[in-house]
N, CA, C and O of each residue as an XYZ file, in Angstrom:
712
protein
N      28.803      8.878    -55.841
C      29.994      9.712    -55.725
C      30.482      9.682    -54.289
O      29.683      9.790    -53.359
N      31.785      9.538    -54.098
C      32.367      9.500    -52.759
C      32.269     10.872    -52.106
O      32.243     11.902    -52.780
N      32.214     10.860    -50.776
C      32.173     12.143    -50.075
C      33.493     12.868    -50.272
O      34.523     12.258    -50.560
N      33.439     14.182    -50.112
C      34.640     14.989    -50.304
C      35.741     14.551    -49.337
O      36.923     14.566    -49.682
N      35.341     14.161    -48.122
C      36.307     13.764    -47.112
C      37.109     12.546    -47.546
O      38.306     12.467    -47.271
N      36.466     11.590    -48.225
C      37.146     10.358    -48.600
C      37.310     10.209    -50.107
O      37.279      9.092    -50.624
N      37.481     11.300    -50.802
C      37.715     11.230    -52.235
C      39.100     10.640    -52.495
O      39.975     10.672    -51.630
N      39.280     10.112    -53.674
C      40.585      9.562    -54.046
C      41.654     10.646    -53.925
O      42.745     10.403    -53.408
N      41.329     11.839    -54.407
C      42.269     12.952    -54.327
C      42.626     13.240    -52.865
O      43.794     13.462    -52.543
N      41.635     13.235    -51.991
C      41.877     13.490    -50.573
C      42.763     12.428    -49.944
O      43.662     12.741    -49.164
N      42.507     11.171    -50.283
C      43.316     10.076    -49.736
C      44.747     10.141    -50.255
O      45.690      9.853    -49.519
N      44.909     10.517    -51.512
C      46.259     10.673    -52.071
C      47.006     11.787    -51.333
O      48.167     11.623    -50.956
N      46.331     12.912    -51.133
C      46.972     14.008    -50.403
C      47.274     13.618    -48.949
O      48.322     13.985    -48.416
N      46.373     12.886    -48.315
C      46.617     12.428    -46.946
C      47.837     11.515    -46.903
O      48.659     11.613    -45.993
N      47.953     10.629    -47.888
C      49.110      9.734    -47.960
C      50.398     10.524    -48.163
O      51.419     10.243    -47.536
N      50.335     11.504    -49.039
C      51.499     12.356    -49.284
C      51.911     13.083    -48.003
O      53.097     13.147    -47.678
N      50.937     13.627    -47.281
C      51.261     14.352    -46.053
C      51.778     13.408    -44.965
O      52.627     13.790    -44.160
N      51.267     12.185    -44.943
C      51.811     11.195    -44.014
C      53.258     10.881    -44.327
O      54.091     10.770    -43.427
N      53.555     10.737    -45.619
C      54.937     10.481    -46.038
C      55.835     11.676    -45.738
O      56.984     11.505    -45.330
N      55.317     12.880    -45.940
C      56.111     14.074    -45.625
C      56.364     14.189    -44.116
O      57.442     14.611    -43.695
N      55.377     13.816    -43.315
C      55.590     13.817    -41.860
C      56.692     12.825    -41.504
O      57.544     13.111    -40.663
N      56.673     11.667    -42.142
C      57.728     10.668    -41.918
C      59.092     11.223    -42.331
O      60.075     11.073    -41.605
N      59.143     11.855    -43.486
C      60.401     12.457    -43.946
C      60.844     13.566    -42.995
O      62.038     13.817    -42.835
N      59.870     14.226    -42.366
C      60.178     15.307    -41.424
C      61.011     14.859    -40.240
O      61.689     15.675    -39.616
N      60.968     13.573    -39.923
C      61.795     13.053    -38.825
C      63.282     13.135    -39.170
O      64.137     13.137    -38.285
N      63.573     13.201    -40.471
C      64.967     13.236    -40.920
C      65.438     14.651    -41.243
O      66.613     14.864    -41.543
N      64.535     15.606    -41.183
C      64.908     17.006    -41.371
C      65.163     17.564    -39.980
O      64.229     17.842    -39.228
N      66.422     17.722    -39.652
C      66.818     18.071    -38.289
C      67.668     19.335    -38.299
O      68.642     19.441    -39.044
N      67.283     20.284    -37.465
C      68.098     21.479    -37.240
C      68.673     21.325    -35.833
O      67.935     21.420    -34.852
N      69.982     21.089    -35.725
C      70.578     20.778    -34.421
C      70.807     22.019    -33.556
O      71.900     22.585    -33.534
N      69.765     22.423    -32.853
C      69.862     23.573    -31.957
C      69.722     23.122    -30.509
O      69.009     22.159    -30.225
N      70.395     23.811    -29.594
C      70.199     23.489    -28.185
C      68.907     24.131    -27.676
O      68.525     25.160    -28.235
N      68.224     23.630    -26.696
C      68.576     22.427    -25.935
C      68.146     21.137    -26.623
O      68.630     20.064    -26.263
N      67.249     21.217    -27.603
C      66.828     20.021    -28.337
C      66.818     20.342    -29.830
O      66.523     21.472    -30.218
N      67.138     19.361    -30.664
C      67.073     19.608    -32.113
C      65.624     19.793    -32.564
O      64.693     19.285    -31.939
N      65.459     20.523    -33.649
C      64.135     20.759    -34.216
C      63.969     19.829    -35.411
O      64.815     19.799    -36.304
N      62.868     19.067    -35.423
C      62.541     18.234    -36.580
C      61.309     18.834    -37.260
O      60.652     19.713    -36.703
N      61.005     18.359    -38.449
C      59.926     18.948    -39.248
C      58.606     18.185    -39.174
O      57.681     18.502    -39.923
N      58.492     17.193    -38.298
C      57.263     16.401    -38.248
C      56.026     17.253    -37.966
O      55.040     17.170    -38.698
N      56.067     18.065    -36.920
C      54.876     18.858    -36.600
C      54.643     19.971    -37.616
O      53.516     20.441    -37.771
N      55.687     20.394    -38.302
C      55.505     21.356    -39.396
C      54.603     20.733    -40.459
O      53.638     21.356    -40.902
N      54.920     19.493    -40.868
C      54.116     18.831    -41.893
C      52.726     18.455    -41.374
O      51.760     18.468    -42.136
N      52.619     18.123    -40.096
C      51.307     17.886    -39.508
C      50.438     19.132    -39.668
O      49.274     19.035    -40.056
N      50.999     20.289    -39.373
C      50.240     21.539    -39.485
C      49.914     21.892    -40.934
O      48.831     22.404    -41.219
N      50.828     21.626    -41.835
C      50.532     21.841    -43.260
C      49.374     20.939    -43.674
O      48.478     21.369    -44.400
N      49.389     19.688    -43.214
C      48.289     18.767    -43.516
C      46.967     19.312    -42.985
O      45.949     19.240    -43.673
N      46.971     19.849    -41.783
C      45.740     20.387    -41.194
C      45.206     21.558    -42.009
O      44.000     21.672    -42.227
N      46.104     22.422    -42.457
C      45.695     23.580    -43.260
C      45.107     23.128    -44.597
O      44.053     23.610    -45.010
N      45.784     22.213    -45.261
C      45.379     21.809    -46.606
C      44.203     20.838    -46.633
O      43.356     20.909    -47.524
N      44.152     19.938    -45.666
C      43.226     18.818    -45.751
C      42.004     18.926    -44.853
O      41.006     18.246    -45.090
N      42.063     19.760    -43.836
C      40.974     19.771    -42.871
C      41.136     18.618    -41.886
O      42.033     17.787    -42.032
N      40.269     18.574    -40.892
C      40.408     17.629    -39.794
C      40.480     16.157    -40.139
O      41.479     15.515    -39.817
N      39.459     15.586    -40.785
C      39.474     14.138    -41.009
C      40.649     13.647    -41.859
O      41.297     12.663    -41.502
N      40.926     14.311    -42.961
C      42.031     13.866    -43.811
C      43.391     14.148    -43.180
O      44.332     13.380    -43.377
N      43.505     15.232    -42.429
C      44.766     15.501    -41.725
C      45.019     14.408    -40.686
O      46.151     13.950    -40.532
N      43.973     13.988    -39.974
C      44.114     12.895    -39.012
C      44.519     11.610    -39.735
O      45.372     10.866    -39.250
N      43.911     11.351    -40.887
C      44.283     10.173    -41.682
C      45.758     10.233    -42.075
O      46.449      9.215    -42.048
N      46.232     11.402    -42.434
C      47.646     11.533    -42.827
C      48.567     11.134    -41.676
O      49.608     10.517    -41.899
N      48.190     11.482    -40.458
C      49.022     11.144    -39.312
C      48.889      9.670    -38.925
O      49.830      9.073    -38.402
N      47.710      9.086    -39.185
C      47.560      7.632    -38.987
C      48.466      6.887    -39.958
O      49.068      5.876    -39.598
N      48.563      7.383    -41.179
C      49.447      6.771    -42.178
C      50.891      6.878    -41.710
O      51.652      5.914    -41.804
N      51.267      8.046    -41.207
C      52.623      8.238    -40.673
C      52.915      7.217    -39.574
O      53.955      6.559    -39.589
N      51.998      7.091    -38.631
C      52.204      6.160    -37.519
C      52.256      4.724    -38.033
O      53.078      3.932    -37.573
N      51.399      4.388    -38.966
C      51.395      3.043    -39.547
C      52.745      2.726    -40.189
O      53.249      1.611    -40.056
N      53.326      3.694    -40.877
C      54.652      3.485    -41.478
C      55.672      3.105    -40.405
O      56.490      2.207    -40.603
N      55.614      3.792    -39.281
C      56.533      3.482    -38.186
C      56.236      2.155    -37.514
O      57.154      1.409    -37.173
N      54.969      1.860    -37.323
C      54.579      0.615    -36.665
C      54.993     -0.605    -37.484
O      55.383     -1.627    -36.919
N      54.910     -0.503    -38.818
C      55.289     -1.662    -39.644
C      56.806     -1.802    -39.804
O      57.279     -2.726    -40.466
N      57.561     -0.890    -39.199
C      59.010     -1.072    -39.175
C      59.849     -0.034    -39.877
O      61.077     -0.095    -39.819
N      59.222      0.917    -40.538
C      60.036      1.969    -41.164
C      60.530      2.908    -40.066
O      59.743      3.316    -39.212
N      61.802      3.255    -40.070
C      62.375      4.069    -38.979
C      62.029      5.560    -39.111
O      62.906      6.393    -39.339
N      60.740      5.877    -38.964
C      60.268      7.238    -39.207
C      59.936      8.007    -37.939
O      59.575      9.182    -38.001
N      60.055      7.359    -36.801
C      59.811      8.074    -35.553
C      61.095      8.785    -35.132
O      62.176      8.485    -35.641
N      60.971      9.699    -34.227
C      62.109     10.484    -33.768
C      63.291      9.583    -33.415
O      63.134      8.550    -32.764
N      64.452      9.991    -33.851
C      65.658      9.220    -33.580
C      65.794      7.968    -34.426
O      66.611      7.100    -34.117
N      65.000      7.857    -35.498
C      65.075      6.692    -36.370
C      64.456      5.443    -35.775
O      64.768      4.331    -36.201
N      63.583      5.615    -34.797
C      62.940      4.469    -34.156
C      61.771      3.975    -35.008
O      61.258      4.688    -35.871
N      61.368      2.731    -34.738
C      60.242      2.125    -35.436
C      59.653      1.038    -34.555
O      60.256      0.631    -33.562
N      58.484      0.577    -34.925
C      57.860     -0.542    -34.238
C      56.724     -0.134    -33.326
O      56.615      1.017    -32.903
N      55.877     -1.114    -33.036
C      54.714     -0.900    -32.189
C      55.118     -0.487    -30.767
O      54.396      0.251    -30.098
N      56.265     -0.967    -30.323
C      56.736     -0.649    -28.973
C      56.898      0.841    -28.722
O      56.752      1.301    -27.589
N      57.198      1.598    -29.769
C      57.361      3.047    -29.617
C      56.046      3.678    -29.145
O      56.051      4.607    -28.337
N      54.921      3.166    -29.657
C      53.620      3.717    -29.254
C      53.329      3.494    -27.782
O      52.593      4.266    -27.167
N      53.907      2.438    -27.214
C      53.678      2.137    -25.800
C      54.802      2.639    -24.903
O      54.743      2.485    -23.683
N      55.823      3.239    -25.503
C      56.947      3.759    -24.747
C      56.694      5.177    -24.257
O      55.586      5.696    -24.395
N      57.708      5.798    -23.691
C      57.563      7.126    -23.094
C      57.110      8.206    -24.078
O      56.434      9.154    -23.679
N      57.470      8.078    -25.355
C      57.114      9.125    -26.327
C      55.895      8.781    -27.181
O      55.518      9.559    -28.057
N      55.285      7.647    -26.940
C      54.137      7.226    -27.735
C      52.944      8.171    -27.643
O      52.184      8.303    -28.602
N      52.777      8.816    -26.517
C      51.664      9.748    -26.361
C      51.733     10.919    -27.322
O      50.704     11.427    -27.768
N      52.935     11.341    -27.639
C      53.088     12.437    -28.609
C      52.591     11.983    -29.979
O      51.920     12.739    -30.682
N      52.920     10.751    -30.357
C      52.486     10.223    -31.655
C      50.965     10.096    -31.718
O      50.349     10.459    -32.721
N      50.374      9.591    -30.669
C      48.914      9.510    -30.606
C      48.326     10.917    -30.669
O      47.300     11.147    -31.309
N      48.987     11.845    -30.001
C      48.567     13.241    -30.033
C      48.616     13.834    -31.434
O      47.847     14.742    -31.749
N      49.519     13.329    -32.284
C      49.594     13.818    -33.668
C      48.250     13.631    -34.385
O      47.775     14.537    -35.070
N      47.659     12.474    -34.224
C      46.394     12.176    -34.910
C      45.290     13.105    -34.400
O      44.565     13.713    -35.188
N      45.174     13.205    -33.092
C      44.135     14.047    -32.496
C      44.367     15.511    -32.854
O      43.432     16.228    -33.208
N      45.613     15.943    -32.759
C      45.939     17.349    -33.045
C      45.674     17.698    -34.505
O      45.178     18.786    -34.800
N      45.995     16.800    -35.410
C      45.734     17.059    -36.833
C      44.239     17.248    -37.060
O      43.823     18.151    -37.786
N      43.435     16.390    -36.434
C      41.980     16.507    -36.573
C      41.486     17.822    -35.976
O      40.732     18.555    -36.617
N      41.905     18.116    -34.763
C      41.458     19.333    -34.072
C      41.900     20.579    -34.822
O      41.095     21.480    -35.060
N      43.163     20.635    -35.193
C      43.695     21.803    -35.895
C      42.978     22.021    -37.222
O      42.533     23.129    -37.521
N      42.870     20.965    -38.011
C      42.194     21.080    -39.298
C      40.736     21.466    -39.165
O      40.217     22.231    -39.978
N      40.076     20.949    -38.154
C      38.671     21.276    -37.925
C      38.505     22.733    -37.517
O      37.610     23.419    -38.012
N      39.358     23.208    -36.624
C      39.275     24.612    -36.191
C      39.550     25.547    -37.363
O      38.843     26.537    -37.550
N      40.567     25.237    -38.147
C      40.886     26.090    -39.303
C      39.695     26.178    -40.241
O      39.379     27.260    -40.734
N      39.029     25.059    -40.497
C      37.907     25.028    -41.438
C      36.626     25.653    -40.867
O      35.637     25.804    -41.585
N      36.644     26.011    -39.594
C      35.470     26.678    -39.014
C      35.238     28.048    -39.648
O      34.117     28.557    -39.666
N      36.312     28.632    -40.166
C      36.208     29.922    -40.853
C      36.435     29.694    -42.333
O      37.381     29.012    -42.729
N      35.572     30.262    -43.141
C      35.683     30.061    -44.584
C      37.028     30.535    -45.117
O      37.658     29.847    -45.921
N      37.463     31.694    -44.676
C      38.768     32.226    -45.075
C      39.584     32.467    -43.809
O      39.719     33.596    -43.338
N      40.118     31.381    -43.277
C      40.894     31.492    -42.042
C      42.140     32.333    -42.283
O      42.953     32.019    -43.153
N      42.284     33.400    -41.510
C      43.462     34.253    -41.596
C      44.620     33.649    -40.837
O      44.499     32.583    -40.232
N      45.732     34.334    -40.876
C      46.946     33.800    -40.250
C      46.797     33.682    -38.734
O      47.308     32.731    -38.141
N      46.106     34.632    -38.095
C      45.975     34.565    -36.640
C      45.068     33.416    -36.222
O      45.347     32.739    -35.233
N      43.984     33.186    -36.964
C      43.102     32.050    -36.677
C      43.859     30.733    -36.889
O      43.720     29.792    -36.106
N      44.649     30.683    -37.940
C      45.421     29.480    -38.247
C      46.448     29.218    -37.151
O      46.613     28.077    -36.719
N      47.130     30.248    -36.702
C      48.103     30.096    -35.607
C      47.396     29.647    -34.337
O      47.897     28.782    -33.618
N      46.227     30.233    -34.056
C      45.446     29.826    -32.885
C      45.107     28.336    -32.971
O      45.268     27.605    -31.993
N      44.643     27.888    -34.130
C      44.277     26.478    -34.313
C      45.500     25.574    -34.089
O      45.398     24.528    -33.448
N      46.648     25.990    -34.621
C      47.859     25.190    -34.451
C      48.331     25.194    -32.999
O      48.873     24.196    -32.524
N      48.135     26.286    -32.303
C      48.472     26.352    -30.884
C      47.625     25.340    -30.102
O      48.137     24.627    -29.239
N      46.333     25.288    -30.413
C      45.458     24.315    -29.753
C      45.930     22.894    -30.086
O      45.998     22.038    -29.204
N      46.249     22.651    -31.340
C      46.750     21.337    -31.737
C      48.037     20.962    -31.015
O      48.198     19.824    -30.576
N      48.938     21.902    -30.895
C      50.205     21.629    -30.203
C      49.947     21.336    -28.727
O      50.626     20.505    -28.123
N      48.971     22.016    -28.159
C      48.599     21.756    -26.767
C      48.079     20.325    -26.616
O      48.363     19.659    -25.621
N      47.322     19.859    -27.599
C      46.843     18.472    -27.588
C      48.028     17.506    -27.630
O      48.069     16.540    -26.867
N      48.982     17.763    -28.512
C      50.166     16.892    -28.610
C      50.917     16.877    -27.289
O      51.267     15.813    -26.780
N      51.164     18.056    -26.734
C      51.871     18.133    -25.453
C      51.099     17.415    -24.348
O      51.692     16.711    -23.531
N      49.786     17.592    -24.321
C      48.970     16.958    -23.280
C      49.043     15.439    -23.348
O      49.275     14.776    -22.337
N      48.843     14.892    -24.541
C      48.920     13.436    -24.715
C      50.325     12.931    -24.408
O      50.501     11.901    -23.757
N      51.313     13.666    -24.882
C      52.698     13.252    -24.687
C      53.125     13.269    -23.238
O      53.737     12.316    -22.755
N      52.808     14.338    -22.545
C      53.212     14.461    -21.133
C      52.508     13.418    -20.284
O      53.103     12.852    -19.367
N      51.248     13.163    -20.585
C      50.507     12.167    -19.820
C      51.179     10.795    -19.924
O      51.426     10.145    -18.909
N      51.474     10.357    -21.153
C      52.111      9.047    -21.313
C      53.542      9.058    -20.792
O      53.985      8.081    -20.189
N      54.265     10.141    -21.012
C      55.639     10.237    -20.509
C      55.660     10.100    -18.989
O      56.491      9.373    -18.445
N      54.762     10.783    -18.310
C      54.711     10.723    -16.852
C      54.399      9.309    -16.358
O      55.007      8.830    -15.401
N      53.444      8.645    -17.021
C      53.033      7.305    -16.588
C      54.119      6.276    -16.887
O      54.525      5.521    -16.003
N      54.592      6.248    -18.140
C      55.541      5.209    -18.549
C      56.914      5.400    -17.893
O      57.540      4.439    -17.446
N      57.367      6.650    -17.846
C      58.695      6.912    -17.272
C      58.635      7.137    -15.759
O      59.656      7.386    -15.118
N      57.437      7.047    -15.202
C      57.231      7.225    -13.759
C      57.790      8.570    -13.280
O      58.539      8.648    -12.306
N      57.397      9.621    -14.004
C      57.815     10.976    -13.653
C      56.626     11.720    -13.057
O      55.476     11.440    -13.393
N      56.907     12.655    -12.184
C      55.860     13.545    -11.717
C      55.448     14.461    -12.861
O      56.181     14.621    -13.836
N      54.262     15.062    -12.731
C      53.754     15.913    -13.806
C      54.702     17.073    -14.103
O      54.957     17.377    -15.268
N      55.226     17.721    -13.066
C      56.125     18.866    -13.283
C      57.395     18.443    -14.001
O      57.879     19.152    -14.884
N      57.934     17.299    -13.628
C      59.153     16.807    -14.279
C      58.871     16.432    -15.737
O      59.666     16.739    -16.625
N      57.734     15.766    -15.978
C      57.364     15.400    -17.345
C      57.169     16.651    -18.194
O      57.566     16.679    -19.358
N      56.570     17.668    -17.627
C      56.378     18.936    -18.332
C      57.727     19.593    -18.627
O      57.942     20.126    -19.716
N      58.627     19.551    -17.651
C      59.946     20.177    -17.813
C      60.773     19.504    -18.903
O      61.491     20.185    -19.636
N      60.688     18.186    -19.023
C      61.505     17.495    -20.023
C      60.752     17.226    -21.327
O      61.369     17.066    -22.380
N      59.421     17.178    -21.257
C      58.650     16.794    -22.422
C      57.951     17.918    -23.151
O      57.356     17.691    -24.205
N      58.008     19.141    -22.610
C      57.343     20.269    -23.259
C      58.253     21.488    -23.355
O      58.514     21.988    -24.449
N      58.728     21.959    -22.227
C      59.444     23.240    -22.189
C      60.588     23.370    -23.193
O      60.712     24.417    -23.829
N      61.436     22.335    -23.359
C      62.532     22.498    -24.324
C      62.069     22.611    -25.779
O      62.808     23.098    -26.635
N      60.845     22.161    -26.051
C      60.355     22.108    -27.430
C      59.562     23.342    -27.840
O      59.308     23.540    -29.028
N      59.173     24.161    -26.899
C      58.310     25.307    -27.199
C      58.929     26.271    -28.223
O      58.237     26.639    -29.173
N      60.181     26.695    -28.084
C      60.723     27.641    -29.084
C      60.698     27.088    -30.514
O      60.282     27.788    -31.437
N      61.132     25.861    -30.701
C      61.136     25.259    -32.032
C      59.727     25.081    -32.575
O      59.480     25.318    -33.757
N      58.809     24.668    -31.721
C      57.428     24.480    -32.166
C      56.779     25.808    -32.520
O      55.971     25.870    -33.446
N      57.117     26.861    -31.805
C      56.575     28.191    -32.126
C      57.045     28.636    -33.513
O      56.268     29.193    -34.289
N      58.308     28.389    -33.814
C      58.845     28.734    -35.133
C      58.145     27.917    -36.226
O      57.777     28.453    -37.271
N      57.966     26.616    -35.974
C      57.310     25.759    -36.966
C      55.857     26.166    -37.180
O      55.360     26.100    -38.304
N      55.173     26.583    -36.132
C      53.786     27.037    -36.268
C      53.723     28.281    -37.143
O      52.887     28.374    -38.042
N      54.596     29.222    -36.882
C      54.611     30.456    -37.671
C      54.912     30.165    -39.143
O      54.230     30.674    -40.033
N      55.926     29.351    -39.392
C      56.280     29.000    -40.773
C      55.152     28.228    -41.464
O      54.843     28.490    -42.627
N      54.543     27.284    -40.755
C      53.453     26.509    -41.346
C      52.260     27.395    -41.668
O      51.606     27.198    -42.692
N      51.965     28.368    -40.811
C      50.842     29.276    -41.068
C      51.089     30.092    -42.333
O      50.188     30.265    -43.154
N      52.300     30.587    -42.483
C      52.633     31.418    -43.645
C      52.681     30.571    -44.923
O      52.052     30.905    -45.927
N      53.430     29.482    -44.866
C      53.614     28.640    -46.051
C      52.323     27.902    -46.402
O      51.952     27.816    -47.573
N      51.648     27.375    -45.396
C      50.418     26.626    -45.633
C      49.343     27.465    -46.289
O      48.616     26.982    -47.158
N      49.235     28.719    -45.881
C      48.238     29.604    -46.492
C      48.536     29.797    -47.982
O      47.618     29.808    -48.801
N      49.799     29.948    -48.328
C      50.178     30.121    -49.732
C      49.906     28.856    -50.546
O      49.439     28.928    -51.683
N      50.198     27.710    -49.960
C      49.940     26.454    -50.670
C      48.432     26.258    -50.841
O      47.976     25.823    -51.898
N      47.664     26.577    -49.802
C      46.208     26.379    -49.864
C      45.562     27.248    -50.946
O      44.519     26.883    -51.489
N      46.170     28.388    -51.260
C      45.644     29.220    -52.328
C      45.769     28.526    -53.683
O      45.028     28.832    -54.618
N      46.717     27.586    -53.779
C      46.992     26.919    -55.044
C      46.442     25.494    -55.121
O      46.210     24.972    -56.212
N      46.235     24.871    -53.966
C      45.770     23.486    -53.919
C      44.498     23.422    -53.088
O      44.474     23.861    -51.938
N      43.461     22.880    -53.667
C      42.198     22.675    -52.933
C      41.907     21.179    -52.891
O      41.892     20.505    -53.921
N      41.681     20.684    -51.702
C      41.345     19.268    -51.546
C      39.906     19.170    -51.118
O      39.395     18.067    -50.923
């Protein structure tokens, strides 16, 4: 019997969440100073539903879709070059953050909303850390400038997505067990 982590059902759900993350690039709320997309919302839903390893797999699937040429990265971009460009660190951070967030959530048998929000906050910090590091190096920006352009404008939208994912994800998890 396959382990629970790599069950067929788990892989199907990971694939679905990867596809939803890809679709999230096209769900855009045009607010200033930056538009809000649904990618990290679906990443967090994956972490809640799937736990660390499968949530990370879902984000690897998302990245693979973009690398093979599907325009699923922010702004309709695709290709391996995106991973090595200024925003590639955020994408790499998606995989790590999904694993970390899902693992932290599963540390508690019945993770409440505050624990779930805490886990997602840590995950978002991972995404920001990976993203700012690569943005600073590739775009030759100082750390403060990279932080100002690569994190600060996104905090309000990400806070809203974390709150919504915590509320919605908990309800979905009551109905779906992977």
